[in-house]
C-alpha positions in Angstrom: 0.0 -0.1 -0.1 1.4 3.5 -1.0 1.6 6.2 1.4 -1.3 8.0 -0.2 -3.5 5.0 -0.1 -2.8 4.5 3.7 -3.6 8.3 4.5 -6.9 7.9 2.6 -7.8 4.9 4.6 -6.9 6.2 8.1 -8.9 9.3 7.3 -11.9 7.1 6.4 -11.6 5.3 9.4 -11.4 8.1 11.8 -14.4 9.8 10.2 -16.3 6.4 10.5 -15.5 6.2 14.2 -16.4 9.9 14.9 -19.8 9.5 13.3 -20.6 6.5 15.3 -19.8 8.5 18.4 -21.9 11.4 17.6 -24.6 9.1 17.0 -24.4 7.3 20.1 -24.5 10.5 22.0 -27.9 11.6 20.4 -30.2 8.8 21.6 -34.1 9.7 21.9 -35.6 8.6 25.0 -38.2 5.7 24.2 -41.9 6.8 25.1 -43.6 5.5 28.1 -46.1 2.6 27.5 -49.7 4.1 27.3 -52.4 2.4 29.0 -55.8 2.9 27.4 -59.1 2.7 29.1 -60.4 -0.9 29.2 -63.9 -2.2 29.2 -64.8 -4.0 32.4 -67.6 -6.4 31.4 -67.6 -8.6 34.7 -70.4 -6.5 36.1 -72.6 -5.6 33.4 -72.7 -3.0 30.6 -71.1 0.6 31.3 -68.2 -0.2 33.4 -64.5 0.5 32.5 -61.2 -0.3 34.6 -59.7 2.6 36.4 -56.3 2.8 34.9 -53.7 1.1 36.9 -56.2 -0.8 39.1 -58.6 -3.9 38.8 -61.4 -1.6 40.3 -64.3 -1.1 37.7 -66.1 2.2 37.4 -69.3 3.1 36.1 -70.7 6.9 35.5 -74.2 7.5 35.0 -77.1 9.9 35.8 -80.0 11.9 34.6 -81.4 15.5 34.1 -85.2 15.7 34.8 -87.3 18.6 34.5 -91.0 19.1 35.5 -93.9 21.4 35.1 -95.9 20.8 38.3 -99.4 21.7 38.9 -101.8 21.5 42.0 -103.9 24.0 44.4 -101.5 26.4 46.0 -98.4 24.5 44.9 -95.9 27.3 45.6 -97.6 29.8 48.0 -100.6 30.9 45.9 -99.4 29.8 42.6 -100.8 26.6 41.1 -97.8 25.8 39.1 -94.0 25.6 39.1 -91.2 24.5 37.3 -88.9 22.0 39.0 -85.3 20.6 37.8 -82.9 17.8 38.9 -79.5 17.1 37.9 -78.0 13.9 39.2 -74.5 12.1 38.7 -73.9 8.6 40.0 -70.5 7.0 40.4 -70.4 3.1 41.2 -67.2 1.5 41.9 -66.9 -2.6 41.9 -64.0 -4.9 42.4 -63.7 -8.8 42.9 -62.8 -10.1 46.3 -62.7 -13.3 48.1 -66.1 -12.3 49.6 -67.7 -11.3 46.5 -68.2 -8.0 44.7 -66.8 -4.9 46.6 -69.2 -2.0 45.6 -69.1 1.7 46.7 -71.7 4.3 45.3 -71.9 8.0 45.1 -74.7 9.9 43.9 -74.8 13.4 43.8 -77.9 15.5 43.4 -79.0 19.0 42.6 -82.7 20.2 42.8 -83.8 23.8 41.6 -87.3 25.3 41.6 -88.0 28.7 40.0 -85.3 30.7 38.3 -83.4 31.9 41.5 -79.8 30.4 42.2 -80.8 30.6 46.2 -83.5 27.9 45.3 -80.9 25.3 44.3 -80.2 22.5 46.8 -77.1 20.3 46.1 -76.4 17.3 48.5 -75.1 13.6 48.6 -78.2 11.5 47.7 -76.6 8.2 48.2 -73.0 7.5 49.6 -72.7 3.7 50.7 -70.0 0.6 50.8 -71.5 -2.9 50.3 -70.0 -6.2 50.4 -71.3 -9.8 50.9 -75.0 -8.4 51.3 -73.9 -5.9 53.9 -74.5 -2.0 53.2 -73.2 0.8 55.2 -73.9 4.4 54.8 -76.3 7.0 53.2 -78.9 4.9 51.3 -82.7 4.5 50.5 -84.4 2.1 52.4 -87.2 -0.5 51.4 -90.1 2.0 52.1 -88.7 4.1 49.0 -89.7 1.0 46.6 -93.1 1.8 45.2 -95.1 1.2 42.2 -94.4 2.3 38.6 -97.5 4.9 38.5 -97.9 8.0 40.5 -101.0 7.4 42.3 -100.0 5.5 45.4 -98.9 6.9 48.7 -97.5 4.1 50.7 -94.6 5.7 52.6 -94.3 8.9 55.0 -91.4 11.3 55.5 -87.9 10.9 54.2 -87.1 7.4 52.8 -83.1 8.3 52.7 -81.1 7.5 55.9 -77.8 6.6 57.1 -78.2 2.9 57.9 -76.8 -0.6 58.3 -78.5 -3.3 56.4 -77.9 -6.9 55.5 -79.9 -8.3 52.4 -79.9 -12.1 51.4 -80.5 -12.7 47.7 -81.3 -15.8 45.6 -83.1 -15.8 42.1 -86.3 -16.3 43.5 -86.3 -15.2 47.3 -84.7 -12.0 49.2 -84.9 -11.0 52.9 -83.0 -8.5 54.6 -83.3 -6.2 57.9 -81.8 -2.6 58.3 -81.1 -0.4 61.4 -81.5 3.3 60.5 -81.0 6.7 61.9 -84.3 8.5 61.7 -82.5 12.0 61.7 -85.1 14.4 59.9 -87.4 16.9 61.9 -90.6 14.8 62.9 -93.2 16.6 64.9 -96.3 14.8 64.0 -96.4 13.0 67.5 -96.1 15.8 70.3 -92.5 15.7 71.9 -90.8 13.6 69.3 -87.6 15.1 67.5 -84.8 14.1 65.5 -81.9 11.5 65.9 -84.3 8.5 66.4 -83.7 4.8 65.6 -86.0 2.6 63.1 -85.9 -0.9 62.3 -87.1 -2.6 59.0 -87.3 -5.7 57.6 -88.3 -7.0 54.3 -89.1 -10.4 52.5 -89.8 -10.9 48.7 -90.4 -14.0 46.5 -91.3 -14.8 43.1 -93.5 -17.8 41.9 -94.3 -18.0 38.2 -95.6 -14.6 36.9 -96.4 -13.3 40.7 -93.8 -11.4 42.9 -94.7 -10.4 46.5 -93.1 -8.1 49.1 -93.8 -7.8 52.6 -92.2 -5.0 54.6 -92.3 -3.8 58.2 -90.8 -0.9 60.2 -90.7 0.1 63.7 -90.1 3.5 64.9 -88.3 3.0 68.5 -89.1 6.6 69.6 -92.8 6.7 69.1 -93.1 2.9 69.8 -95.1 2.6 66.7 -94.8 0.4 63.5 -96.2 -0.1 60.1 -96.5 -3.1 57.8 -96.9 -2.9 54.0 -97.4 -5.7 51.3 -97.3 -5.3 47.6 -98.1 -8.0 45.0 -97.5 -7.8 41.3 -98.8 -10.2 38.7 -98.2 -10.3 34.8 -101.7 -10.4 33.4 -102.4 -9.9 29.6 -100.5 -7.0 28.1 -99.4 -5.6 31.2 -98.9 -5.8 34.9 -101.4 -5.7 38.0 -100.1 -4.2 41.3 -102.3 -4.6 44.4 -101.0 -3.2 47.7 -102.1 -2.3 51.4 -100.5 -1.0 54.5 -101.4 -0.6 58.1 -100.0 1.5 61.0 -100.5 0.8 64.9 -100.1 4.9 65.3 -98.3 7.8 63.8 -94.7 6.5 63.1 -92.0 7.8 60.7 -92.5 5.1 58.3 -96.4 5.5 57.7 -98.9 7.9 59.0 -101.2 9.0 56.2 -103.9 6.8 57.5 -104.6 3.8 59.8 -104.7 1.6 56.7 -105.0 2.0 53.2 -105.4 -0.3 50.1 -104.8 0.4 46.4 -104.3 -1.2 42.9 -102.8 -0.1 39.6 -102.6 -1.8 36.1 -99.6 -0.9 33.9 -100.9 -1.4 30.4 -97.8 -1.7 28.0 -98.9 -0.7 24.7 -95.7 -1.3 23.1 -91.9 -0.8 24.0 -92.1 2.8 24.1 -95.7 3.6 25.4 -97.4 2.7 28.7 -100.6 3.8 30.3 -101.0 3.2 34.1 -104.5 4.0 35.7 -104.6 3.6 39.8 -106.8 4.1 42.8 -106.2 4.0 46.6 -108.5 4.2 49.6 -107.4 5.5 52.9 -109.4 4.7 56.2 -109.1 6.6 59.4 -107.0 9.5 58.2 -107.4 11.7 61.3 -104.5 11.8 64.0 -105.5 11.8 67.7 -104.4 14.9 69.5 -101.7 12.7 71.4 -100.5 11.4 67.9 -100.7 7.8 69.3 -103.7 6.9 67.4 -106.2 7.5 64.5 -109.7 8.9 64.4 -112.2 9.0 61.8 -112.5 10.2 58.3 -111.5 8.7 55.0 -110.0 9.6 51.6 -109.4 8.3 48.2 -107.2 9.1 45.2 -107.5 8.0 41.6 -105.5 9.0 38.7 -103.5 8.1 35.6 -99.8 8.0 34.6 -98.7 8.0 30.9 -94.9 6.9 30.1 -93.6 7.4 26.5 -90.0 7.0 25.5 -89.1 9.6 22.9 -85.8 8.0 21.6 -83.2 5.9 23.6 -82.3 7.7 26.8 -85.0 10.3 26.6 -88.5 9.9 27.9 -91.5 11.9 29.2 -94.0 11.3 31.8 -97.3 12.8 32.4 -99.3 12.3 35.8 -102.8 13.5 36.8 -104.2 12.8 40.1 -107.6 13.5 41.8 -107.8 13.4 45.7 -110.9 13.6 47.8 -111.2 13.3 51.5 -113.8 14.1 54.2 -114.1 17.7 55.6 -111.4 18.7 52.8 -111.4 20.2 49.6 -111.1 18.1 46.4 -107.6 18.5 44.7 -106.3 17.9 41.2 -102.5 17.7 40.9 -99.7 16.3 38.8 -96.9 17.0 36.6 -95.4 16.9 32.9 -91.6 15.5 33.0 -88.9 15.3 30.6 -86.0 13.2 31.5 -82.6 12.6 29.7 -80.7 9.4 31.2 -77.0 8.8 30.5 
């Protein structure tokens, strides 16, 4: 090799080494792996995994607005607009004891056009595992029929409570201890922060489903019993119910006893008409609040449900109420609701 060739070869080698060194010095960092939201189908539709965890989350809720009407509904006005917005969060995960569930419902109610009339609060917030539920929750007295004619519970049906419920496909039984913490002055001398105990059993045989519910108010030392039976008959469902109260108590105090019925006629998948009627006997409370006197009353009405499109529905309720020594009354509402 001549000296000239040797110099050219050396220069090429040095250039190649220098280029490799420069390339090694400029190394782009690898991007972090991205974790996309994964669908969780273990607990039904709508759930997804919270990234980085094995907990499944579902977000839902609804917006509801109503035009309400009735005698002196707000002051001397016979009508009012009312709106509710609610968002629900449900988290579930598998454990050796079954599904661990927590639920948070946030609700705002607003009536009229003043911001001061809006009321935002925790509607529900509880933890549930193996049939045991603890926290703010609705009790079984909140469960009623699909129509709007029935009145089979008194006062608020949402409490801080501890309940246990055993469930199978055809049978359910449960018991709950509830803090009755709302103002309650029907019976003289009774106030908030009381305790109530409720229990319910239900079962299904063929096309018939029945519920038997009892509640005992430990402060008033009075209780109530309620029964509801549903039967699939023809193109709809018949609902028959009754309730009895030993005296004025938090769970039921509209009358000493009551019976009623409705029939939900399902015209098609979108349209249903539900007429109903209810009778109340001994509606007058005694002065001590411990028992009922005379007088009776009845309510009759109809509810019309129509699903406009998926997740958008409307409901019309018109009710007529008549009672002894009282004025007849017509009341109801027209509702539009969007679920998500």
